[in-house]
ROSE-4610 file (N, C-alpha, C; in Angstrom, 1 decimal, always signed):
// ROSE-4610
residu = [M/M/M/T/T/T/A/A/A/A/A/A/L/L/L/G/G/G/V/V/V/F/F/F/E/E/E/G/G/G/A/A/A/L/L/L/A/A/A/F/F/F/I/I/I/V/V/V/E/E/E/E/E/E/R/R/R/R/R/R/L/L/L/L/L/L/L/L/L/E/E/E/K/K/K/T/T/T/W/W/W/E/E/E/H/H/H/L/L/L/L/L/L/L/L/L/S/S/S/G/G/G/A/A/A/A/A/A/M/M/M/A/A/A/I/I/I/A/A/A/L/L/L/A/A/A/I/I/I/A/A/A/V/V/V/P/P/P/L/L/L/G/G/G/V/V/V/W/W/W/L/L/L/G/G/G/H/H/H/L/L/L/H/H/H/R/R/R/G/G/G/S/S/S/F/F/F/L/L/L/A/A/A/I/I/I/N/N/N/V/V/V/A/A/A/N/N/N/I/I/I/G/G/G/R/R/R/A/A/A/L/L/L/P/P/P/S/S/S/L/L/L/A/A/A/V/V/V/I/I/I/A/A/A/V/V/V/G/G/G/L/L/L/G/G/G/F/F/F/L/L/L/G/G/G/F/F/F/G/G/G/F/F/F/S/S/S/N/N/N/V/V/V/L/L/L/F/F/F/A/A/A/L/L/L/V/V/V/I/I/I/V/V/V/A/A/A/L/L/L/P/P/P/P/P/P/I/I/I/L/L/L/T/T/T/N/N/N/A/A/A/Y/Y/Y/V/V/V/A/A/A/V/V/V/D/D/D/E/E/E/V/V/V/E/E/E/P/P/P/A/A/A/A/A/A/V/V/V/E/E/E/A/A/A/A/A/A/K/K/K/G/G/G/M/M/M/G/G/G/M/M/M/T/T/T/P/P/P/W/W/W/Q/Q/Q/I/I/I/L/L/L/R/R/R/R/R/R/V/V/V/E/E/E/L/L/L/P/P/P/L/L/L/A/A/A/L/L/L/P/P/P/L/L/L/L/L/L/F/F/F/A/A/A/G/G/G/I/I/I/R/R/R/T/T/T/A/A/A/A/A/A/V/V/V/F/F/F/V/V/V/V/V/V/A/A/A/T/T/T/A/A/A/T/T/T/I/I/I/A/A/A/A/A/A/I/I/I/A/A/A/G/G/G/G/G/G/G/G/G/G/G/G/L/L/L/G/G/G/E/E/E/I/I/I/L/L/L/F/F/F/N/N/N/Q/Q/Q/A/A/A/G/G/G/Y/Y/Y/R/R/R/T/T/T/E/E/E/G/G/G/L/L/L/V/V/V/G/G/G/A/A/A/A/A/A/I/I/I/V/V/V/V/V/V/S/S/S/L/L/L/L/L/L/A/A/A/L/L/L/A/A/A/A/A/A/D/D/D/A/A/A/L/L/L/F/F/F/G/G/G/A/A/A/L/L/L/Q/Q/Q/R/R/R/A/A/A/L/L/L/T/T/T/P/P/P/P/P/P/G/G/G/L/L/L/R/R/R/E/E/E/K/K/K/V/V/V/P/P/P/A/A/A/F/F/F/E/E/E/P/P/P/D/D/D/V/V/V/M/M/M/G/G/G/A/A/A/G/G/G/L/L/L/A/A/A/G/G/G/A/A/A/R/R/R]
num = [1/1/1/2/2/2/3/3/3/4/4/4/5/5/5/6/6/6/7/7/7/8/8/8/9/9/9/10/10/10/11/11/11/12/12/12/13/13/13/14/14/14/15/15/15/16/16/16/17/17/17/18/18/18/19/19/19/20/20/20/21/21/21/22/22/22/23/23/23/24/24/24/25/25/25/26/26/26/27/27/27/28/28/28/29/29/29/30/30/30/31/31/31/32/32/32/33/33/33/34/34/34/35/35/35/36/36/36/37/37/37/38/38/38/39/39/39/40/40/40/41/41/41/42/42/42/43/43/43/44/44/44/45/45/45/46/46/46/47/47/47/48/48/48/49/49/49/50/50/50/51/51/51/52/52/52/53/53/53/54/54/54/55/55/55/56/56/56/57/57/57/58/58/58/59/59/59/60/60/60/61/61/61/62/62/62/63/63/63/64/64/64/65/65/65/66/66/66/67/67/67/68/68/68/69/69/69/70/70/70/71/71/71/72/72/72/73/73/73/74/74/74/75/75/75/76/76/76/77/77/77/78/78/78/79/79/79/80/80/80/81/81/81/82/82/82/83/83/83/84/84/84/85/85/85/86/86/86/87/87/87/88/88/88/89/89/89/90/90/90/91/91/91/92/92/92/93/93/93/94/94/94/95/95/95/96/96/96/97/97/97/98/98/98/99/99/99/100/100/100/101/101/101/102/102/102/103/103/103/104/104/104/105/105/105/106/106/106/107/107/107/108/108/108/109/109/109/110/110/110/111/111/111/112/112/112/113/113/113/114/114/114/115/115/115/116/116/116/117/117/117/118/118/118/119/119/119/120/120/120/121/121/121/122/122/122/123/123/123/124/124/124/125/125/125/126/126/126/127/127/127/128/128/128/129/129/129/130/130/130/131/131/131/132/132/132/133/133/133/134/134/134/135/135/135/136/136/136/137/137/137/138/138/138/139/139/139/140/140/140/141/141/141/142/142/142/143/143/143/144/144/144/145/145/145/146/146/146/147/147/147/148/148/148/149/149/149/150/150/150/151/151/151/152/152/152/153/153/153/154/154/154/155/155/155/156/156/156/157/157/157/158/158/158/159/159/159/160/160/160/161/161/161/162/162/162/163/163/163/164/164/164/165/165/165/166/166/166/167/167/167/168/168/168/169/169/169/170/170/170/171/171/171/172/172/172/173/173/173/174/174/174/175/175/175/176/176/176/177/177/177/178/178/178/179/179/179/180/180/180/181/181/181/182/182/182/183/183/183/184/184/184/185/185/185/186/186/186/187/187/187/188/188/188/189/189/189/190/190/190/191/191/191/192/192/192/193/193/193/194/194/194/195/195/195/196/196/196/197/197/197/198/198/198/199/199/199/200/200/200/201/201/201/202/202/202/203/203/203/204/204/204/205/205/205/206/206/206/207/207/207/208/208/208/209/209/209/210/210/210/211/211/211/212/212/212/213/213/213/214/214/214/215/215/215/216/216/216/217/217/217/218/218/218/219/219/219/220/220/220/221/221/221/222/222/222/223/223/223/224/224/224/225/225/225/226/226/226/227/227/227/228/228/228/229/229/229/230/230/230/231/231/231/232/232/232/233/233/233/234/234/234/235/235/235/236/236/236]
x = [+37.7/+37.5/+37.5/+38.4/+38.5/+37.3/+36.8/+35.6/+34.4/+34.2/+33.1/+33.2/+34.4/+34.5/+34.1/+34.5/+34.1/+32.6/+31.9/+30.5/+29.8/+30.4/+29.8/+30.0/+31.2/+31.4/+30.5/+30.3/+29.4/+28.0/+27.6/+26.2/+26.1/+27.1/+27.0/+26.9/+27.7/+27.6/+26.2/+25.6/+24.3/+23.3/+23.4/+22.5/+22.6/+23.8/+24.0/+23.5/+23.8/+23.5/+22.0/+21.4/+20.0/+19.1/+19.5/+18.7/+17.3/+17.0/+15.6/+14.8/+15.4/+14.7/+14.5/+15.5/+15.4/+14.4/+14.3/+13.3/+11.9/+11.7/+10.4/+10.0/+10.9/+10.6/+10.5/+11.3/+11.2/+9.8/+9.3/+8.0/+6.9/+7.0/+6.0/+6.1/+7.3/+7.6/+7.0/+7.2/+6.6/+5.1/+4.5/+3.0/+2.5/+3.0/+2.6/+2.8/+3.9/+4.2/+3.4/+3.2/+2.4/+1.0/+0.4/-1.0/-1.2/-0.2/-0.3/-0.3/+0.6/+0.7/-0.5/-1.0/-2.2/-3.4/-3.6/-4.7/-4.5/-3.3/-3.0/-3.1/-2.7/-2.8/-4.3/-5.1/-6.5/-7.2/-6.8/-7.5/-6.9/-5.6/-5.0/-4.9/-4.6/-4.4/-5.7/-6.8/-8.1/-8.5/-8.4/-8.8/-7.9/-6.6/-5.7/-5.8/-5.9/-6.1/-7.4/-8.5/-9.8/-9.8/-9.3/-9.2/-8.3/-7.2/-6.3/-7.0/-7.8/-8.5/-9.5/-10.2/-11.2/-10.5/-9.2/-8.5/-9.2/-9.6/-10.2/-9.6/-9.8/-9.4/-8.0/-7.4/-6.0/-5.9/-7.0/-7.1/-7.0/-7.8/-7.9/-6.5/-5.9/-4.6/-3.5/-3.5/-2.5/-2.6/-3.9/-4.1/-4.0/-4.4/-4.2/-2.7/-2.0/-0.5/+0.2/-0.2/+0.4/+0.0/-1.2/-1.6/-0.9/-0.8/-0.1/+1.4/+2.0/+3.4/+3.6/+2.7/+2.9/+2.6/+1.8/+1.5/+2.6/+3.3/+4.3/+3.6/+4.3/+3.8/+3.5/+4.4/+4.2/+2.9/+2.6/+1.4/+0.2/+0.2/-0.9/-1.1/-0.1/-0.2/-0.8/-0.3/-0.8/-2.3/-2.8/-4.2/-4.9/-4.4/-5.0/-5.2/-4.3/-4.4/-5.8/-6.4/-7.7/-8.8/-8.8/-9.9/-9.4/-8.1/-7.6/-6.8/-6.3/-5.5/-4.1/-3.4/-2.1/-2.3/-1.3/-1.2/-1.2/-1.4/-1.2/-2.1/-3.4/-4.3/-3.9/-3.4/-3.0/-1.8/-0.8/+0.4/+0.0/-0.8/-1.3/-1.9/-2.8/-3.4/-2.4/-1.4/-0.3/+0.4/+0.7/+1.5/+0.7/-0.6/-1.4/-1.4/-1.4/-1.3/+0.0/+1.1/+2.4/+2.4/+1.8/+1.9/+1.0/-0.1/-1.1/-0.6/+0.1/+0.5/+1.3/+2.4/+3.1/+2.4/+1.6/+0.9/-0.2/-1.0/-2.1/-1.6/-0.6/-0.1/+0.5/+1.3/+1.9/+0.8/-0.2/-1.2/-2.0/-2.3/-3.0/-2.2/-1.0/-0.2/+0.2/+0.4/+0.8/-0.2/-1.5/-2.6/-3.0/-3.0/-3.4/-2.4/-1.2/-0.2/+0.2/-0.6/-0.5/-0.6/+0.2/+0.2/-1.2/-1.8/-3.1/-3.3/-2.2/-2.3/-2.6/-2.1/-2.3/-3.8/-4.3/-5.7/-6.6/-6.3/-7.2/-7.1/-6.0/-5.9/-6.7/-6.7/-7.6/-9.0/-9.4/-10.8/-11.2/-10.3/-10.5/-10.7/-10.1/-10.2/-11.5/-12.3/-13.6/-13.5/-12.4/-12.3/-13.2/-13.8/-14.6/-13.6/-14.2/-13.3/-12.6/-13.3/-12.7/-11.6/-11.7/-10.7/-9.5/-9.8/-8.7/-7.9/-8.6/-7.9/-7.0/-7.6/-6.9/-5.8/-6.1/-5.1/-4.1/-4.5/-3.6/-3.0/-3.9/-3.4/-2.6/-3.1/-2.4/-1.1/-0.9/+0.4/+1.4/+1.0/+1.9/+2.2/+1.3/+1.4/+2.2/+2.4/+3.0/+4.4/+5.3/+6.6/+6.5/+5.7/+5.5/+4.7/+3.7/+2.8/+3.6/+4.5/+5.3/+6.3/+6.8/+7.8/+7.2/+5.9/+5.2/+5.0/+4.7/+4.5/+5.8/+6.9/+8.2/+8.6/+8.4/+8.7/+7.9/+6.6/+5.8/+6.2/+6.6/+7.1/+8.3/+9.3/+10.5/+10.1/+9.2/+8.8/+8.2/+7.3/+6.5/+7.4/+8.3/+9.2/+10.1/+10.6/+11.4/+10.7/+9.5/+8.7/+8.0/+7.9/+7.3/+8.1/+9.3/+10.1/+9.5/+8.6/+8.0/+6.9/+6.5/+5.5/+5.7/+7.0/+7.4/+6.8/+6.8/+6.3/+4.8/+4.1/+2.7/+2.2/+3.2/+2.9/+2.6/+3.1/+2.8/+3.8/+4.9/+5.9/+6.8/+7.5/+8.5/+9.9/+10.8/+12.2/+12.4/+11.4/+11.6/+11.7/+11.2/+11.4/+12.8/+13.6/+15.1/+15.7/+15.3/+15.9/+15.6/+14.5/+14.1/+14.5/+15.3/+15.7/+17.2/+17.9/+19.4/+19.9/+19.2/+19.6/+19.6/+18.7/+18.6/+19.5/+19.7/+20.4/+21.7/+22.0/+23.2/+23.3/+24.4/+24.6/+24.7/+25.3/+25.5/+24.1/+23.2/+21.8/+21.1/+21.2/+20.6/+21.1/+22.4/+23.0/+22.6/+22.5/+22.1/+20.7/+19.8/+18.4/+18.3/+19.1/+19.0/+19.5/+20.5/+20.9/+19.8/+19.1/+18.0/+16.9/+16.5/+15.5/+15.9/+17.2/+17.7/+17.6/+17.9/+17.8/+16.4/+15.4/+14.0/+13.5/+14.0/+13.6/+14.1/+15.3/+15.9/+15.2/+14.8/+14.1/+12.7/+12.0/+10.7/+10.8/+11.8/+11.9/+12.2/+13.1/+13.5/+12.2/+11.4/+10.3/+9.3/+9.0/+8.0/+8.6/+10.0/+10.6/+10.5/+10.7/+10.5/+9.1/+8.1/+6.7/+6.4/+6.9/+6.7/+7.2/+8.4/+9.0/+8.1/+7.6/+6.8/+5.5/+4.9/+3.6/+3.7/+4.9/+5.1/+5.3/+4.6/+4.8/+6.3/+6.9/+8.3/+8.7/+7.9/+8.2/+8.2/+7.7/+7.6/+8.5/+9.3/+10.1/+11.3/+11.5/+12.6/+13.0/+14.2/+14.7/+14.1/+13.4/+12.8/+13.5/+13.5/+14.1/+13.5/+14.3/+13.7/+12.9/+13.1/+12.4/+11.5/+10.5/+9.5/+10.0/+9.7/+10.1/+9.3/+9.7/+9.1/+7.9/+6.7/+5.5/+4.7/+5.0/+4.1/+4.2/+5.4/+5.5/+5.2/+6.0/+6.0/+4.7/+4.3/+3.2/+1.8/+1.6/+0.3/+0.1/+1.2/+1.0/+0.2/+0.4/-0.4/-1.6/-2.0/-3.2/-4.4/-5.5/-6.7/-7.6]
y = [-66.6/-65.1/-64.7/-65.3/-65.1/-65.6/-66.8/-67.3/-66.4/-65.9/-65.1/-63.8/-63.2/-62.0/-62.2/-63.4/-63.7/-63.8/-64.4/-64.5/-63.1/-62.3/-60.9/-60.1/-60.3/-59.6/-60.2/-61.5/-62.1/-61.6/-61.4/-60.9/-59.5/-58.6/-57.3/-57.3/-58.2/-58.4/-58.9/-59.8/-60.3/-59.1/-58.2/-57.1/-56.2/-56.0/-55.2/-55.9/-57.1/-57.8/-58.2/-58.5/-58.9/-57.8/-56.6/-55.4/-55.4/-55.8/-55.8/-56.8/-58.0/-59.1/-58.6/-58.0/-57.5/-56.4/-55.5/-54.5/-55.0/-56.0/-56.6/-57.3/-58.1/-58.8/-57.8/-56.8/-55.8/-55.1/-54.8/-54.2/-55.1/-56.4/-57.3/-57.4/-57.4/-57.4/-56.2/-55.0/-53.8/-53.7/-54.2/-54.3/-55.1/-56.3/-57.2/-56.6/-56.1/-55.5/-54.3/-53.4/-52.2/-52.5/-53.5/-53.9/-54.4/-55.3/-55.8/-54.7/-53.8/-52.7/-51.8/-51.5/-50.7/-51.3/-52.6/-53.3/-53.3/-53.7/-53.7/-52.4/-51.3/-50.0/-49.6/-49.9/-49.6/-50.3/-51.4/-52.2/-51.8/-51.9/-51.8/-50.4/-49.4/-48.1/-47.5/-47.5/-47.0/-47.8/-49.1/-49.9/-49.7/-49.7/-49.5/-48.1/-47.1/-45.7/-45.5/-46.1/-45.9/-46.7/-47.9/-48.6/-47.9/-47.4/-46.6/-45.4/-44.7/-43.5/-43.8/-45.0/-45.4/-46.0/-46.3/-47.1/-48.4/-49.1/-50.4/-51.3/-52.5/-53.5/-54.0/-53.8/-54.3/-55.8/-56.5/-58.0/-58.3/-57.5/-57.7/-57.4/-56.3/-55.9/-56.9/-57.4/-58.4/-59.7/-60.2/-61.5/-61.5/-60.4/-60.3/-60.3/-59.5/-59.4/-60.8/-61.5/-62.8/-63.8/-63.8/-64.8/-64.5/-63.3/-62.9/-63.2/-63.1/-63.4/-64.9/-65.6/-67.1/-67.9/-67.3/-68.0/-67.9/-69.0/-68.9/-68.5/-67.7/-67.3/-68.4/-69.4/-70.6/-71.3/-71.4/-72.1/-71.3/-70.0/-69.2/-69.4/-69.4/-69.7/-71.1/-72.1/-73.4/-73.5/-72.8/-72.8/-72.0/-70.9/-70.1/-70.8/-71.8/-72.6/-73.2/-73.6/-74.2/-73.4/-72.0/-71.2/-70.0/-69.8/-68.7/-69.3/-70.5/-71.1/-70.5/-70.8/-70.2/-68.8/-68.0/-66.7/-65.5/-64.3/-63.1/-63.0/-63.4/-63.2/-64.0/-65.2/-66.1/-65.5/-65.0/-64.5/-63.1/-62.4/-61.1/-61.3/-62.3/-62.6/-62.9/-63.7/-64.1/-62.8/-61.9/-60.7/-59.8/-59.7/-58.8/-59.4/-60.7/-61.3/-60.9/-60.9/-60.5/-59.0/-58.2/-56.7/-56.3/-57.0/-56.5/-56.3/-57.4/-57.3/-56.1/-55.7/-54.6/-53.2/-53.1/-51.9/-51.7/-52.8/-52.7/-52.5/-53.2/-53.1/-51.7/-51.2/-49.9/-48.8/-48.9/-47.9/-47.8/-49.0/-49.0/-48.4/-48.9/-48.4/-46.9/-46.5/-45.1/-44.1/-44.4/-43.5/-43.8/-45.0/-45.3/-44.7/-44.5/-44.0/-42.6/-41.9/-40.4/-39.8/-38.9/-38.2/-37.8/-38.4/-38.0/-36.5/-35.9/-34.4/-33.6/-34.1/-33.4/-33.5/-34.7/-35.0/-34.2/-34.2/-33.4/-31.9/-31.4/-30.0/-29.7/-30.6/-30.4/-30.4/-31.3/-31.4/-30.0/-29.5/-28.3/-27.1/-27.2/-26.2/-26.3/-27.3/-27.5/-28.3/-29.0/-29.8/-31.1/-31.4/-32.6/-33.8/-35.1/-36.3/-36.4/-36.1/-36.1/-35.1/-33.9/-32.9/-33.3/-34.0/-34.4/-35.5/-36.4/-37.5/-36.9/-36.0/-35.5/-34.5/-33.6/-32.5/-32.8/-33.8/-34.0/-35.4/-36.4/-37.8/-38.3/-38.0/-38.5/-37.9/-36.5/-36.0/-36.5/-36.7/-37.3/-38.7/-39.4/-40.9/-41.2/-40.3/-40.6/-41.3/-40.9/-41.7/-43.1/-43.5/-45.0/-45.6/-44.9/-45.5/-45.8/-44.9/-45.1/-46.1/-46.3/-47.4/-48.7/-48.9/-50.2/-50.3/-49.2/-49.2/-49.5/-48.9/-49.2/-50.6/-51.2/-52.6/-53.5/-53.2/-54.0/-53.9/-52.7/-52.6/-53.4/-53.4/-54.2/-55.7/-56.1/-57.5/-58.0/-57.1/-57.5/-57.6/-56.6/-56.6/-57.9/-58.2/-59.4/-60.7/-60.8/-62.0/-62.2/-61.1/-61.2/-62.1/-62.5/-63.4/-64.8/-65.1/-66.4/-66.5/-65.4/-65.4/-66.3/-66.6/-67.5/-68.9/-69.4/-70.7/-70.9/-69.8/-69.9/-69.2/-69.0/-68.3/-66.8/-66.2/-64.7/-63.8/-64.4/-63.5/-62.8/-61.8/-61.1/-61.7/-61.1/-61.4/-62.8/-63.4/-64.7/-65.8/-65.5/-66.4/-66.6/-65.6/-65.7/-66.5/-66.1/-66.6/-68.1/-68.6/-70.0/-70.8/-70.2/-70.9/-70.9/-71.6/-71.6/-72.3/-73.3/-74.0/-73.1/-72.2/-71.3/-70.1/-69.6/-68.3/-68.4/-69.6/-69.9/-69.0/-69.2/-68.5/-67.0/-66.6/-65.2/-64.5/-65.2/-64.6/-64.5/-65.6/-65.5/-64.4/-64.2/-63.1/-61.8/-61.7/-60.4/-60.0/-61.0/-60.8/-60.4/-61.1/-60.8/-59.4/-58.9/-57.5/-56.6/-56.9/-56.0/-56.0/-57.2/-57.2/-56.4/-56.5/-55.8/-54.3/-53.8/-52.4/-52.0/-52.8/-52.5/-52.3/-53.2/-53.1/-51.8/-51.5/-50.2/-49.0/-49.1/-48.0/-47.8/-48.9/-48.9/-48.2/-48.6/-48.0/-46.5/-46.2/-44.7/-43.9/-44.5/-43.8/-43.5/-44.5/-44.2/-43.4/-43.4/-42.5/-41.1/-40.8/-39.5/-39.0/-39.9/-39.6/-39.2/-40.0/-39.7/-38.3/-38.0/-36.7/-35.5/-35.8/-34.8/-34.5/-35.6/-35.5/-35.1/-35.3/-34.9/-33.4/-32.8/-31.3/-31.1/-30.0/-29.7/-29.9/-29.5/-29.5/-30.9/-31.9/-33.3/-34.2/-33.7/-34.5/-35.1/-36.4/-37.0/-38.2/-38.7/-39.9/-41.1/-41.9/-43.1/-44.3/-45.5/-46.7/-47.1/-47.7/-48.2/-49.5/-50.2/-51.4/-51.3/-52.2/-52.1/-52.1/-51.1/-51.2/-52.3/-52.6/-53.7/-53.1/-53.0/-52.5/-53.6/-54.8/-55.9/-56.0/-55.8/-56.0/-54.6/-53.6/-52.4/-51.6/-51.5/-50.7/-51.3/-52.6/-53.2/-53.6/-53.7/-54.1/-53.1/-51.8/-50.8/-50.4/-51.1/-50.7/-51.0/-50.2/-50.4/-51.5]
z = [+12.0/+11.8/+10.3/+9.6/+8.2/+7.4/+7.9/+7.3/+7.5/+8.8/+9.2/+8.4/+8.2/+7.4/+6.0/+5.5/+4.1/+3.9/+4.9/+4.8/+4.9/+5.8/+5.9/+4.6/+4.0/+2.7/+1.6/+1.6/+0.7/+0.9/+2.2/+2.4/+1.9/+2.1/+1.5/+0.0/-0.6/-2.1/-2.5/-1.7/-2.0/-2.0/-1.0/-0.9/-2.1/-2.6/-3.8/-5.0/-5.2/-6.4/-6.5/-5.4/-5.4/-4.8/-5.1/-4.5/-4.9/-6.2/-6.6/-5.9/-5.7/-4.9/-3.5/-2.9/-1.5/-1.4/-2.3/-2.3/-2.4/-3.2/-3.4/-2.1/-1.5/-0.2/+0.9/+0.9/+2.0/+2.0/+0.8/+0.6/+1.2/+0.9/+1.4/+2.9/+3.4/+4.9/+5.5/+4.9/+5.5/+5.5/+4.4/+4.3/+5.4/+5.6/+6.6/+8.0/+8.3/+9.6/+9.9/+8.8/+9.0/+9.3/+8.6/+8.8/+10.2/+10.6/+12.0/+13.1/+12.9/+13.9/+13.8/+12.7/+12.6/+13.3/+13.1/+13.8/+15.3/+15.7/+17.1/+17.8/+17.1/+17.7/+17.8/+16.8/+16.8/+17.9/+18.3/+19.4/+20.7/+20.9/+22.2/+22.8/+22.0/+22.5/+23.1/+22.3/+23.0/+24.2/+24.1/+25.2/+26.4/+26.3/+27.4/+28.0/+27.1/+27.6/+28.4/+27.9/+28.6/+29.9/+29.9/+31.2/+32.2/+31.7/+32.6/+33.1/+32.3/+32.7/+33.8/+33.6/+34.6/+35.9/+35.8/+36.9/+37.1/+36.1/+36.2/+35.1/+35.3/+34.2/+34.3/+35.4/+35.5/+35.3/+35.7/+35.5/+34.0/+33.2/+31.8/+31.1/+31.5/+30.9/+31.2/+32.5/+32.9/+32.1/+32.1/+31.5/+30.0/+29.3/+27.9/+27.6/+28.4/+28.2/+28.4/+29.4/+29.7/+28.7/+28.3/+27.2/+25.9/+25.6/+24.3/+24.3/+25.5/+25.6/+25.6/+26.2/+26.3/+25.0/+24.1/+22.8/+21.8/+21.4/+20.4/+19.1/+18.3/+17.0/+16.1/+16.1/+15.2/+15.6/+16.9/+17.3/+16.9/+16.9/+16.5/+15.0/+14.2/+12.8/+12.5/+13.3/+13.1/+13.4/+14.4/+14.7/+13.6/+13.2/+12.2/+10.8/+10.6/+9.3/+9.2/+10.3/+10.2/+9.7/+9.9/+9.5/+8.6/+8.5/+7.6/+6.5/+6.6/+5.5/+5.4/+4.4/+4.1/+3.6/+3.8/+3.2/+4.2/+3.7/+4.4/+5.7/+5.6/+6.7/+7.9/+7.7/+8.8/+9.6/+8.9/+9.5/+10.1/+9.5/+10.0/+11.4/+11.5/+12.8/+13.9/+13.5/+14.5/+14.9/+14.0/+14.3/+15.2/+15.0/+15.8/+17.3/+17.4/+18.8/+19.4/+18.6/+19.1/+19.6/+18.8/+19.1/+20.2/+20.5/+21.4/+22.9/+23.4/+24.9/+25.3/+24.6/+25.1/+24.9/+23.9/+23.6/+24.7/+24.9/+25.8/+27.2/+27.6/+29.0/+29.3/+28.3/+28.5/+28.5/+27.6/+27.5/+28.8/+29.3/+30.6/+31.8/+31.9/+33.1/+32.9/+31.7/+31.4/+31.9/+31.6/+32.0/+33.5/+33.9/+35.3/+36.3/+35.9/+36.9/+36.7/+36.0/+35.9/+37.3/+37.6/+39.0/+39.4/+40.4/+40.9/+41.1/+41.6/+41.9/+40.6/+39.5/+38.2/+37.8/+38.0/+37.7/+38.6/+39.9/+40.8/+40.5/+40.1/+39.7/+38.5/+37.6/+36.4/+36.7/+37.6/+38.1/+38.8/+39.6/+40.3/+39.3/+38.1/+37.1/+36.3/+36.6/+35.9/+34.7/+34.4/+33.2/+33.3/+32.1/+32.0/+32.0/+32.2/+32.1/+30.8/+29.7/+28.4/+28.2/+28.8/+28.7/+29.6/+30.7/+31.6/+30.8/+30.2/+29.5/+28.3/+27.6/+26.4/+26.7/+27.7/+28.0/+29.1/+30.0/+31.1/+31.1/+31.0/+31.2/+30.0/+28.8/+27.6/+27.4/+27.5/+27.4/+28.4/+29.6/+30.6/+30.4/+29.7/+29.5/+28.3/+27.4/+26.1/+26.2/+27.0/+27.0/+27.2/+28.3/+28.6/+27.5/+27.0/+26.0/+24.7/+24.3/+23.1/+23.3/+24.6/+24.8/+24.4/+24.8/+24.4/+22.9/+22.3/+20.8/+20.1/+20.6/+19.9/+20.1/+21.3/+21.6/+20.6/+20.5/+19.6/+18.2/+17.7/+16.4/+16.1/+17.0/+16.8/+16.8/+17.7/+17.8/+16.5/+16.0/+14.8/+13.6/+13.4/+12.2/+12.3/+13.5/+13.6/+13.4/+14.0/+13.9/+12.5/+11.7/+10.4/+9.5/+9.9/+9.0/+8.9/+9.9/+9.9/+8.9/+8.3/+7.3/+6.1/+5.9/+4.7/+4.9/+6.1/+6.3/+6.1/+6.0/+5.8/+4.6/+3.7/+2.4/+2.5/+3.5/+3.7/+3.1/+2.5/+1.8/+2.7/+2.2/+3.1/+3.0/+3.8/+3.8/+4.4/+5.1/+5.5/+4.4/+3.2/+2.1/+1.8/+2.0/+1.8/+3.0/+4.2/+5.4/+5.6/+5.0/+5.2/+3.9/+3.1/+1.8/+1.7/+2.6/+2.5/+1.3/+0.8/-0.3/-1.6/-1.6/-2.8/-2.7/-1.5/-1.4/-0.6/-0.1/+0.6/+1.9/+2.6/+3.9/+3.7/+2.6/+2.3/+2.2/+1.5/+1.3/+2.6/+3.5/+4.8/+5.6/+5.6/+6.4/+5.9/+4.5/+3.9/+4.3/+4.2/+4.6/+6.0/+6.9/+8.3/+8.6/+7.9/+8.0/+7.7/+6.6/+6.2/+7.2/+7.8/+8.8/+10.0/+10.4/+11.6/+11.3/+10.1/+9.8/+9.8/+9.4/+9.4/+10.8/+11.7/+13.1/+13.8/+13.5/+14.0/+13.4/+12.2/+11.5/+12.1/+12.4/+13.0/+14.4/+15.2/+16.5/+16.4/+15.5/+15.3/+14.8/+13.9/+13.4/+14.5/+15.4/+16.5/+17.5/+17.7/+18.6/+18.2/+16.9/+16.3/+16.4/+16.2/+16.4/+17.8/+18.7/+20.1/+20.5/+20.0/+20.3/+19.7/+18.5/+17.9/+18.6/+19.2/+19.9/+21.3/+21.9/+23.4/+23.5/+24.4/+24.7/+25.1/+24.6/+24.9/+26.3/+27.3/+28.7/+29.2/+28.5/+29.0/+28.3/+27.3/+26.5/+27.4/+27.3/+27.9/+27.1/+27.3/+26.6/+27.3/+26.5/+27.0/+26.4/+27.0/+26.5/+25.2/+24.3/+23.1/+23.3/+24.4/+24.6/+25.8/+25.9/+26.9/+28.3/+29.2/+30.6/+31.3/+32.5/+33.3/+34.0/+33.3/+33.9/+34.5/+34.1/+34.6/+36.1/+36.7/+38.1/+38.8/+38.5/+39.2/+39.0/+37.7/+37.3/+37.7/+37.3/+37.5/+38.9/+39.7/+41.1/+41.8/+41.4/+42.1/+41.4/+40.3/+39.6/+40.4/+40.2/+41.0/+40.4]
């Protein structure tokens, strides 16, 4: 107990003493994570929302999610070395693969499972398919959609630590260098990564609340709900 407390105190001292190094590596970590999330969102959200609106493509959503979950990030990096080499691009590719499954799956299920009565009422009011998607389906789907985004953000921030093994920078350079930074440095960097993951979840949670109409706001889980079984089983 005393030894563990000493390591924790040493980690806090490392954070204070090496704050410039940590700020530099944190910035690299955030750039990598932010780029991966931006690309994953640009691909998965429009695709998942559109397929959910059409009530088609459950096979695609399920299999993309399963493949993405099954591929170890280290294996993706290893494959990427052949055509991307060492550095930022290779790790970015791996992190996008990590982020895609929860975002795509939740986007699809969130829109696909919007209450049919609400959609029929909108049709009865003369709304076009685009208006139904924008004014009815998306607002109702936001809680589940953002649950997937928040899960992906936490995964990406945590997994970005492996960037160090492929020359991608970030806080992993400290975590994978025990000889240089000792146990205190490793624990200090791990604390910073944990705080970044919590901050990412809180940021997207605040964005979700800001975008959700007041009447639909409700507390949603910070991590991805089990949509693979319950949601997609009833998908068309």
